[in-house]
C-alpha positions in Angstrom: 9.5 -22.2 43.1 5.8 -22.0 42.5 4.7 -19.0 40.4 2.7 -16.8 42.9 1.7 -14.1 40.3 -2.0 -13.3 40.3 -4.0 -13.2 37.0 -4.0 -9.4 37.4 -0.2 -9.4 37.5 0.0 -11.6 34.5 -2.4 -9.3 32.6 -0.2 -6.3 33.6 2.9 -8.1 32.2 1.1 -8.7 28.9 0.1 -5.1 28.6 3.5 -3.6 29.3 4.3 -2.5 25.8 6.4 0.6 26.3 9.6 -1.2 25.2 7.7 -2.8 22.4 6.5 0.6 21.2 9.9 2.2 21.1 11.4 -0.8 19.3 8.7 -0.5 16.6 8.6 3.3 16.3 11.8 3.5 14.2 11.9 3.0 10.5 14.1 -0.2 10.7 12.4 -3.4 11.7 15.3 -5.7 11.7 15.7 -9.3 10.8 12.4 -10.3 12.4 10.6 -8.9 9.4 9.5 -12.4 8.4 5.9 -12.2 9.3 3.0 -14.6 9.0 1.0 -16.9 11.1 2.5 -19.8 12.9 -0.8 -20.4 14.5 -3.9 -18.4 13.6 -5.4 -19.3 17.0 -2.5 -17.3 18.6 -2.2 -14.4 16.3 -5.3 -13.9 14.0 -8.4 -12.4 15.6 -10.9 -13.6 13.0 -13.0 -10.5 13.2 -15.0 -10.8 10.0 -18.5 -9.7 10.9 -20.0 -9.4 7.4 -19.7 -11.6 4.3 -16.4 -10.7 2.6 -16.4 -9.7 -1.1 -12.6 -10.2 -1.4 -10.1 -12.7 0.0 -6.9 -10.8 -1.0 -5.7 -7.3 -1.7 -3.1 -6.0 -4.1 -2.3 -2.4 -3.3 -0.4 -0.5 -5.9 1.2 2.4 -4.1 2.6 5.2 -6.3 5.1 6.8 -4.0 5.8 10.5 -4.7 2.2 11.4 -5.5 1.0 11.0 -9.1 -0.7 14.0 -10.8 -4.4 13.3 -10.9 -4.7 16.2 -13.4 -2.6 14.4 -15.9 -4.4 11.1 -15.6 -7.9 11.0 -14.2 -9.3 14.5 -13.4 -10.1 16.1 -16.7 -10.5 19.9 -16.4 -11.5 21.8 -19.6 -11.6 25.1 -17.6 -8.1 24.6 -16.4 -7.0 24.2 -20.1 -8.9 27.4 -21.0 -7.2 29.4 -18.3 -3.8 27.9 -18.8 -1.0 30.5 -18.1 -3.2 32.9 -16.2 -2.7 33.9 -12.5 -4.3 31.6 -10.0 -7.3 33.4 -8.6 -6.7 35.1 -5.3 -9.4 33.2 -3.4 -7.5 30.0 -3.8 -4.3 31.4 -2.5 -5.5 33.2 0.6 -4.1 31.3 3.6 -2.8 28.5 1.4 0.5 26.8 2.3 2.5 25.2 -0.5 5.6 23.0 -0.1 7.7 24.9 -2.7 5.5 27.3 -4.8 6.1 31.0 -4.2 4.2 34.2 -5.0 1.2 34.1 -7.4 1.6 31.0 -9.5 0.2 30.5 -13.0 -2.6 28.0 -13.7 -1.4 24.9 -15.6 -3.5 22.9 -18.0 -2.4 19.4 -18.8 -0.3 18.9 -21.9 -1.9 15.5 -22.4 -5.2 14.5 -24.0 -8.1 12.9 -22.3 -10.7 10.5 -23.9 -13.8 8.8 -22.6 -13.4 5.0 -22.5 -15.6 2.0 -22.4 -19.4 1.8 -21.9 -18.9 3.8 -18.7 -17.2 6.7 -20.5 -14.5 7.1 -17.9 -12.2 10.0 -18.7 -8.6 8.7 -18.7 -5.6 10.4 -20.3 -3.6 9.1 -23.2 -0.7 8.4 -20.7 -2.5 5.2 -19.6 -3.7 3.4 -22.7 -3.5 -0.1 -21.1 -5.4 0.9 -18.0 -8.0 2.7 -20.2 -8.9 -0.7 -21.6 -10.1 -1.6 -18.2 -12.2 1.5 -17.7 -15.3 -0.6 -17.1 -13.5 -2.6 -14.4 -12.4 0.2 -12.2 -14.1 2.7 -9.8 -12.3 6.1 -9.7 -12.6 8.2 -6.7 -11.8 11.8 -7.8 -12.4 13.5 -4.4 -9.8 12.0 -2.1 -8.1 14.4 0.4 -5.5 14.1 3.1 -4.3 16.2 6.0 -0.6 15.9 5.1 1.4 17.6 2.3 5.0 16.3 2.9 5.9 12.9 1.5 7.0 10.9 4.6 4.1 11.8 6.9 1.6 11.6 4.0 2.7 8.1 3.1 2.7 6.9 6.6 -0.8 8.5 7.1 -2.1 6.8 3.9 -0.9 3.4 5.1 -1.5 3.6 8.8 -4.2 6.2 9.4 -1.8 8.4 11.4 1.0 10.7 10.2 3.5 9.8 13.0 5.4 6.5 13.0 4.3 3.8 15.5 0.8 2.8 14.2 0.1 -0.5 12.4 -0.2 -0.4 8.7 -3.3 -1.6 6.8 -1.7 -4.8 5.8 -0.7 -5.5 9.4 -4.3 -4.8 10.6 -5.5 -7.2 7.9 -3.1 -9.9 9.0 -4.2 -9.4 12.7 -7.9 -9.4 11.8 -8.3 -12.3 9.4 -5.0 -14.2 9.3 -3.5 -16.0 6.3 -4.5 -18.7 3.9 -1.0 -20.0 3.4 1.1 -21.3 6.2 4.3 -21.3 4.1 4.3 -17.7 3.1 3.8 -14.4 4.9 0.3 -13.0 5.1 1.6 -9.5 4.2 4.2 -9.1 1.5 5.9 -5.9 0.2 7.5 -5.4 -3.2 9.5 -2.3 -4.1 10.6 -0.8 -7.4 11.8 2.6 -8.6 15.0 4.5 -7.8 14.3 4.9 -4.1 12.5 3.4 -1.1 9.3 5.2 -0.1 10.0 8.4 1.9 8.0 7.0 4.8 10.3 4.0 5.1 9.5 0.7 6.6 6.9 2.3 8.9 4.6 2.2 5.9 4.3 -1.5 6.3 5.2 -2.0 9.9 3.1 -3.6 12.6 3.3 -0.7 15.1 2.0 -1.8 18.5 0.6 -5.0 17.0 2.7 -8.2 17.5 5.5 -8.0 14.9 4.2 -11.3 13.4 1.8 -9.0 11.4 4.3 -6.6 9.8 5.1 -6.7 6.1 7.8 -8.9 4.7 9.8 -7.3 1.9 10.5 -9.6 -1.1 13.1 -8.6 -3.7 12.6 -9.3 -7.5 16.4 -9.6 -8.0 18.9 -11.7 -6.1 17.8 -13.6 -3.0 14.0 -13.0 -2.7 14.2 -12.6 1.1 17.4 -11.7 2.9 18.9 -14.1 5.4 16.4 -16.9 4.8 19.0 -19.2 3.2 21.1 -21.5 5.4 24.7 -20.4 5.9 27.4 -22.4 4.3 28.0 -25.7 6.0 24.5 -25.8 7.6 22.2 -28.5 6.4 18.4 -28.4 6.5 18.4 -31.1 9.2 20.9 -29.2 11.3 18.7 -26.0 10.9 15.6 -27.9 11.9 17.3 -29.3 15.1 18.6 -25.8 15.9 15.2 -24.3 15.6 13.6 -27.0 17.7 16.0 -26.2 20.5 15.5 -22.5 20.2 11.8 -22.9 20.2 11.8 -25.0 23.4 14.0 -22.4 25.1 11.7 -19.5 23.9 8.6 -21.3 25.2 10.2 -21.6 28.6 11.1 -17.9 28.6 7.6 -16.9 27.4 6.0 -18.8 30.3 8.2 -16.9 32.7 7.8 -13.3 31.4 4.6 -13.5 29.3 6.1 -11.3 26.5 3.9 -11.7 23.4 6.9 -10.9 21.2 8.4 -14.3 22.1 5.5 -16.0 20.2 6.3 -13.7 17.3 10.0 -14.8 17.4 9.0 -18.4 17.4 6.6 -17.8 14.4 9.3 -15.9 12.5 11.8 -18.7 12.8 9.3 -21.4 11.8 8.1 -19.4 8.8 11.6 -18.7 7.7 12.3 -22.4 7.7 9.2 -23.1 5.6 10.0 -20.2 3.2 13.3 -21.9 2.3 11.2 -24.2 0.2 8.2 -22.1 -0.8 9.8 -18.8 -1.8 12.3 -20.0 -4.5 9.4 -21.7 -6.4 7.2 -18.7 -5.9 9.7 -16.1 -7.2 10.9 -18.1 -10.2 8.8 -16.2 -12.8 11.0 -17.6 -15.6 8.6 -20.5 -15.6 5.8 -18.3 -16.8 4.8 -18.5 -20.5 6.3 -16.2 -23.2 2.8 -14.8 -23.7 2.7 -13.8 -20.0 6.1 -12.1 -20.1 5.1 -10.2 -23.2 1.9 -9.0 -21.7 3.5 -7.7 -18.5 6.8 -6.6 -20.0 8.7 -8.7 -17.5 12.4 -9.7 -17.6 13.2 -12.5 -15.1 16.1 -11.7 -12.8 15.6 -7.9 -13.1 14.2 -5.6 -10.5 11.2 -3.9 -12.0 7.6 -2.9 -11.3 6.5 -5.3 -14.1 8.2 -8.2 -12.4 6.5 -7.2 -9.1 3.1 -7.1 -10.7 3.5 -10.7 -12.0 4.8 -11.7 -8.6 1.8 -10.1 -7.0 -0.5 -12.3 -9.1 1.5 -15.4 -8.1 1.3 -14.4 -4.4 -2.5 -14.0 -4.3 -2.8 -17.1 -6.3 -1.1 -18.9 -3.3 -3.3 -17.3 -0.7 -1.2 -14.3 0.5 -3.7 -12.0 2.1 -2.2 -8.5 1.4 0.4 -7.7 -1.3 1.6 -4.1 -1.5 3.7 -2.8 -4.4 5.6 0.5 -3.9 6.9 2.3 -7.0 8.8 5.4 -6.2 9.2 8.1 -9.0 6.0 10.3 -9.1 7.3 13.5 -7.6 7.1 15.7 -10.7 7.9 19.2 -9.5 9.4 20.4 -12.8 12.5 21.7 -11.2 14.7 19.6 -13.4 14.6 17.4 -16.5 14.1 14.3 -14.3 10.9 15.8 -12.8 9.3 17.6 -15.8 5.8 16.4 -16.4 6.2 16.8 -20.2 9.0 14.2 -20.5 9.5 12.5 -17.1 5.9 11.8 -16.2 5.2 9.8 -19.5 8.3 7.7 -18.8 7.0 6.9 -15.3 3.6 6.1 -16.7 5.0 3.7 -19.3 6.8 1.8 -16.5 3.6 1.0 -14.7 0.7 1.2 -17.3 1.4 -2.0 -19.2 2.1 -4.2 -16.2 -1.1 -2.9 -14.4 -3.2 -3.6 -17.5 -1.7 -7.0 -17.8 -2.2 -7.7 -14.1 -5.9 -6.8 -14.3 -6.3 -9.0 -17.4 -4.4 -11.9 -15.9 -6.4 -11.8 -12.7 -9.7 -11.7 -14.7 -8.7 -14.6 -17.0 -7.8 -16.7 -14.0 -10.9 -15.9 -12.1 -8.8 -14.2 -9.4 -10.3 -10.7 -9.9 -13.6 -12.0 -8.4 -11.8 -12.5 -5.1 -9.0 -9.9 -5.2 -9.3 -6.2 -4.5 -6.9 -4.0 -6.4 -6.2 -0.5 -5.1 -4.1 2.2 -6.9 -3.0 5.6 -5.5 -0.4 7.8 -4.0 -0.1 9.9 -0.8 -1.6 13.1 -2.1 -2.3 15.0 -5.3 -0.7 17.8 -7.4 -1.6 21.5 -7.7 -3.5 22.9 -10.7 -0.7 25.6 -10.9 2.8 25.5 -12.3 5.4 25.3 -9.5 8.1 27.2 -11.4 10.6 26.7 -8.6 13.5 29.1 -8.8 12.2 30.4 -12.1 12.3 27.0 -13.8 10.9 27.0 -17.3 9.9 23.3 -17.1 6.4 22.3 -16.2 5.7 20.7 -12.8 3.2 20.6 -10.0 3.6 21.0 -6.2 2.2 18.9 -3.5 -1.6 19.2 -3.1 -3.4 17.5 -0.2 -6.8 19.0 -1.0 -7.8 16.8 -3.9 -6.4 13.7 -5.7 -7.6 10.5 -7.3 -7.4 6.8 -6.5 -9.0 3.8 -8.2 -10.1 0.4 -7.1 -11.0 -2.7 -9.1 -12.0 -6.3 -8.6 -14.0 -8.0 -5.8 -16.7 -5.9 -4.3 -16.2 -2.9 -6.6 -18.8 -1.4 -9.0 -16.7 -1.4 -12.2 -17.1 1.6 -14.5 -18.2 3.9 -11.7 -16.8 7.2 -10.5 -17.3 9.1 -7.2 -16.8 12.6 -6.2 -15.8 15.7 -8.1 -13.4 18.6 -7.8 -14.1 22.2 -8.8 -13.6 23.5 -12.3 -9.9 24.1 -11.8 -9.3 20.8 -9.9 -8.2 22.8 -6.8 -10.8 21.9 -4.1 -13.3 19.1 -3.7 -16.8 20.1 -4.9 -18.7 17.0 -4.3 -18.5 13.9 -2.0 -15.2 14.3 -0.2 -13.4 11.0 0.7 -10.9 11.1 3.6 -8.1 8.6 4.0 -10.0 6.9 6.9 -13.0 6.6 4.6 -10.9 4.6 2.1 -9.6 2.4 4.8 -13.1 1.8 6.1 -14.3 0.8 2.6 -11.4 -1.6 2.0 -12.0 -3.3 5.4 -15.7 -3.7 4.5 -14.8 -5.4 1.2 -12.7 -7.8 3.2 -15.7 -8.5 5.5 -14.5 -6.4 8.5 -16.5 -3.7 10.3 -13.8 -1.0 10.8 -15.4 0.0 14.1 -14.8 -3.4 15.5 -11.3 -4.2 14.4 -9.5 -2.9 17.5 -6.4 -3.5 19.6 -5.9 -2.3 23.2 -2.6 -0.4 23.6 -1.6 1.7 26.6 -5.1 1.6 28.0 -6.9 2.6 24.9 -8.6 0.7 22.0 -7.0 1.7 18.7 -8.2 0.9 15.2 -7.0 1.6 11.7 -9.6 4.4 11.2 -9.0 5.9 14.6 -12.2 7.8 15.5 -13.1 8.5 11.9 -14.2 6.6 8.8 -17.3 6.3 6.6 -17.7 3.5 4.0 -18.0 4.8 0.4 -20.9 2.5 -0.4 -21.5 4.2 -3.8 -18.5 2.4 -5.4 -19.4 -1.1 -3.9 -21.1 -3.7 -6.1 
């Protein structure tokens, strides 16, 4: 029977995304997490309006919220007033996650030094990163609207605290596509004792086609689950099966005009190609002994160091957005595993050497000129000691009012700093930077005007920066 649908009816079918929204709103994204571009003409919007400074991004996300006061925000006055009651003007109307009563100010137990020609103040906890002080731009005036881990992580990654919005990596995939047809455009690597509190929504595609969501690679065992052929299934048999499924899906797509059918076809095709590309990519044992020594890598083990080396190998092959999550920065001081005196240095040692090696490696290979590296967590830590339930250990509560992030590489003015907090590190005193401002800045470095990267959903044009966002031009080269 001849299809009698009008163009308006076809458009209505394509815009009916309620089912799509509820499918994506949860934390699990199922086996279709194999995302990339089967055909950039179908999926990528190619919205670069300005000359890009960077081709790729490596985002080092420190899940749990690292303490800026122990690493990047040196406060001599806080040291001077250590142990005294927090001034009342800071506490009026304040809401903490766990701190009760009138807390005591807490100076850092660690030493700060100025490094490089830029004189960046970085603590002794990060000796390897300190060697790159002239390569990084530190923003010391970040703030967020969220002070619990899951919504803050989702907000930091998607621009909205509630699940269902596309992540930055998904927007990047949607906007400018991929440079490698055999690998996903957006890859996620996880280390630490737990998954991020925000779950897979941190790298989901939200209401964008699921072809743009992040694909989780593992540094131990099979790199990607369910990509290998089952026992008894040859490569030729798998190819024939996929061809038959593709033809059936195309017929179905012509009938119902569901955009997710193209996503499904792309996922199957990419999975087939990844059976060849991924094993070679993830075999870091082939790297030199010098490289393994620099990163502190151990092939076959799950670690942040292995993930840093793998991140370099991914951008080397044209993967657009690589995001590393390392959970373990929630140092409340309510137990020996969260004490900033002993536990925080251990966490820093796990990431400092690999990050230093990654920056050096990228620079030596000429990749830092085309790769943007971003480091940060979901919020900061308080200038007061939490002392939960009378704990004698030192720790800091959640603090959305002020924290630090740094950026390096393509498009970044190395050795620069931006913004300041007050003398106690409690509130921002100069040049506040919102989460949406950071997103707008990253997009500009990638050649995208954040106001123009949009997607129509439920009758409204959405963007990563929502109705906010100002580019932080002061840190741009």
